C-alpha positions in Angstrom: 31.4 13.4 53.0 31.3 11.6 56.3 28.0 13.1 57.3 26.6 9.8 58.5 29.8 9.0 60.4 29.7 12.4 62.1 26.0 11.9 63.0 26.7 8.6 64.7 29.9 9.8 66.5 28.0 12.7 68.0 25.1 10.4 68.9 27.2 7.8 70.7 29.0 10.6 72.6 25.7 11.5 74.1 24.7 7.9 74.7 27.9 7.3 76.7 28.0 10.5 78.6 25.4 9.6 81.4 27.1 6.3 81.9 30.5 8.0 82.4 29.0 10.7 84.7 27.3 8.1 86.9 30.6 6.5 87.6 32.5 9.8 87.9 30.0 11.1 90.5 30.3 8.0 92.6 33.0 5.8 94.1 35.1 3.8 91.7 38.2 1.7 91.8 41.4 2.6 89.9 43.6 0.0 88.4 47.1 0.5 87.0 47.9 -1.0 83.6 51.2 -2.4 82.5 52.3 0.9 81.1 51.7 2.5 84.5 48.7 4.5 83.4 45.4 4.3 85.4 42.2 2.7 84.1 38.7 2.8 85.7 35.4 1.2 85.1 34.4 4.2 83.1 37.2 3.7 80.6 36.2 0.1 80.0 32.5 0.7 79.9 32.7 3.7 77.6 35.1 1.8 75.2 32.5 -1.1 75.0 29.6 1.2 74.4 31.3 3.3 71.7 32.9 0.4 69.8 29.7 -1.7 69.8 27.6 1.2 68.7 29.9 2.2 65.8 30.5 -1.5 64.9 26.8 -1.9 64.5 26.5 1.1 62.2 29.8 0.6 60.3 30.4 -3.1 60.3 33.3 -3.0 57.8 35.3 -0.3 59.6 38.3 -1.3 61.8 39.1 0.0 65.3 42.1 1.3 67.2 41.1 2.1 70.8 43.0 2.5 74.1 41.1 -0.1 76.0 40.6 -2.8 73.4 43.0 -5.4 72.1 44.7 -4.2 68.9 43.6 -6.1 65.8 46.3 -6.1 63.0 43.5 -6.3 60.4 43.2 -2.5 60.8 46.3 -2.1 58.6 44.5 -3.4 55.6 41.4 -1.2 56.2 41.1 2.3 54.8 38.6 3.2 57.5 39.6 3.0 61.1 37.8 4.5 64.1 40.4 5.8 66.6 39.0 6.1 70.1 40.0 7.1 73.6 37.0 6.5 75.8 38.4 8.6 78.6 41.2 10.9 77.6 42.7 12.2 80.8 42.0 9.4 83.2 44.2 11.1 85.8 41.9 14.1 85.6 38.9 11.7 85.9 40.4 10.2 89.0 41.3 13.6 90.4 37.7 14.8 89.7 38.9 18.1 88.2 36.4 17.8 85.4 39.0 18.1 82.6 38.7 14.8 80.9 37.2 14.0 77.5 35.8 11.4 75.2 37.8 11.2 71.9 36.3 9.8 68.7 38.1 10.1 65.4 37.9 8.5 62.0 41.0 7.8 59.9 40.7 7.3 56.1 43.8 6.1 54.4 45.9 7.2 57.3 44.5 10.7 57.6 42.0 12.0 60.2 38.8 13.0 58.4 36.5 13.4 61.4 37.0 14.2 65.0 34.6 14.6 68.0 35.7 15.6 71.5 33.1 15.5 74.3 33.8 17.1 77.7 31.3 15.0 79.8 31.2 17.3 82.9 30.1 20.4 81.0 28.5 18.5 78.1 30.3 20.7 75.6 31.2 19.0 72.3 33.8 20.0 69.7 33.8 18.5 66.3 35.1 18.8 62.8 35.1 16.9 59.5 37.7 17.4 56.7 37.0 20.5 54.6 33.9 21.5 56.6 35.2 23.7 59.4 35.2 23.2 63.2 32.2 23.6 65.5 31.2 23.7 69.1 27.9 22.5 70.7 27.1 24.1 74.0 23.7 24.3 75.7 22.2 22.8 72.6 23.5 25.5 70.3 26.0 24.7 67.5 28.4 27.5 66.5 31.5 27.6 64.3 34.9 28.1 66.0 38.1 29.5 64.8 41.6 30.2 66.1 42.4 33.8 66.9 45.1 35.8 65.2 47.3 36.8 68.1 51.0 37.0 67.6 52.0 38.4 70.9 50.9 38.3 74.6 50.3 34.6 74.0 48.6 32.1 76.3 50.2 28.7 76.5 48.2 25.7 77.7 50.0 23.0 79.7 49.2 19.7 81.2 48.5 19.2 84.9 50.1 15.8 85.1 52.5 15.6 82.2 54.4 18.9 82.1 58.0 18.1 81.3 61.1 20.2 81.9 61.8 20.5 78.2 58.4 22.2 77.8 59.0 24.5 80.8 62.3 25.5 79.3 60.7 26.3 75.9 58.0 28.4 77.6 60.7 30.3 79.5 62.8 30.8 76.4 59.9 32.6 74.7 58.8 34.7 77.7 58.9 37.7 75.4 55.9 36.4 73.5 54.3 34.1 76.1 52.6 36.1 78.8 50.1 33.6 80.3 50.1 30.0 81.2 47.0 28.0 82.0 46.6 24.3 82.9 43.9 22.2 81.2 43.5 18.5 81.0 43.4 16.0 78.1 42.3 17.0 74.6 40.6 20.1 75.9 43.9 21.9 75.3 43.5 21.6 71.6 39.9 22.6 71.9 40.5 26.0 73.6 43.1 26.8 71.0 40.7 25.9 68.3 38.1 28.3 69.7 40.5 31.1 70.1 40.9 31.1 73.9 44.6 30.3 73.9 47.4 30.2 71.3 50.0 27.6 72.0 50.6 24.1 73.6 53.7 22.0 73.6 54.2 18.3 74.2 57.8 17.1 73.7 57.6 13.7 75.4 56.5 10.4 73.8 53.7 9.8 76.3 50.8 10.2 74.0 49.3 7.8 71.4 47.2 8.2 68.3 43.9 8.2 70.2 45.1 11.1 72.4 45.6 13.5 69.5 43.5 12.3 66.5 40.3 14.3 67.0 42.2 17.3 68.3 44.3 17.6 65.2 41.4 17.9 62.8 39.5 20.2 65.1 42.5 22.5 65.3 43.3 22.4 61.6 39.7 22.9 60.5 39.5 25.9 62.9 42.5 27.4 61.0 45.2 26.4 63.4 48.3 24.2 63.2 49.0 20.8 64.8 52.5 19.5 63.9 55.5 17.6 65.1 58.5 19.6 66.3 60.0 19.0 62.8 56.9 20.7 61.4 55.5 17.6 59.7 52.0 16.2 60.4 51.2 12.9 62.0 49.7 10.1 59.9 47.4 7.6 61.6 46.6 3.9 61.8 50.3 3.2 62.3 52.0 0.1 63.6 53.7 2.2 66.3 50.8 4.2 67.7 53.0 6.2 70.1 53.5 9.9 69.2 57.3 9.7 69.8 58.3 13.1 68.6 55.6 15.0 70.5 53.8 17.9 69.0 53.0 21.6 68.9 49.6 23.1 68.6 49.3 26.8 67.7 47.0 29.3 66.2 49.4 30.7 63.6 52.6 29.4 61.9 54.4 32.5 63.3 53.8 31.1 66.7 55.7 27.8 66.2 58.2 28.9 68.7 61.2 26.5 69.0 
């Protein structure tokens, strides 16, 4: 299932990449939206390219994207593309290379497909429900899986959104958490999915559906866990798109450290 949707999502990720990189490598203006988050020409252009491409191939599917006006008709549609054209705009503006393109498909409120592109390195992570998780690097596709570590853990934190609650939780579990690395956007989920780290916390309500949708299925299909602090999973295509409870990403249930 969803083979055609995956093919098109991977295809549009490569179509949009050079457009994003051309802006990234030049000079660009930064505007501040009403929610105090930044937006650039790359966000808007990538949103347009991705939505128009997927709309052409899947004309009956609805959309929920960060940069487009929300259309309530999505609530009556089983199929909803959930898109963040540039996840980690602050990383994009800071030119640290750690931003991503997020493309996910929700079917009846569950994510069934996820694609995350890191434009600077042109590495792609993807998964579809029940089919495992994969990484494309240098033209080669390989399966990825979380590791089995239970001690000497590496926690992945945000460069721009690390809250005191998360710092306190990391300190509380210093007996198990030995390393802390900073990585932008959805790439935190990706490195846990490929076994390079074991844990990531987000206890604030600053993320929305499009920030986590593809990361959740990639982590879960790689054998990991992506849950709210109360250990329940997020549903998607909600009226309130904000992830108010935050979330925990980890390689093993034993590492849900609270």
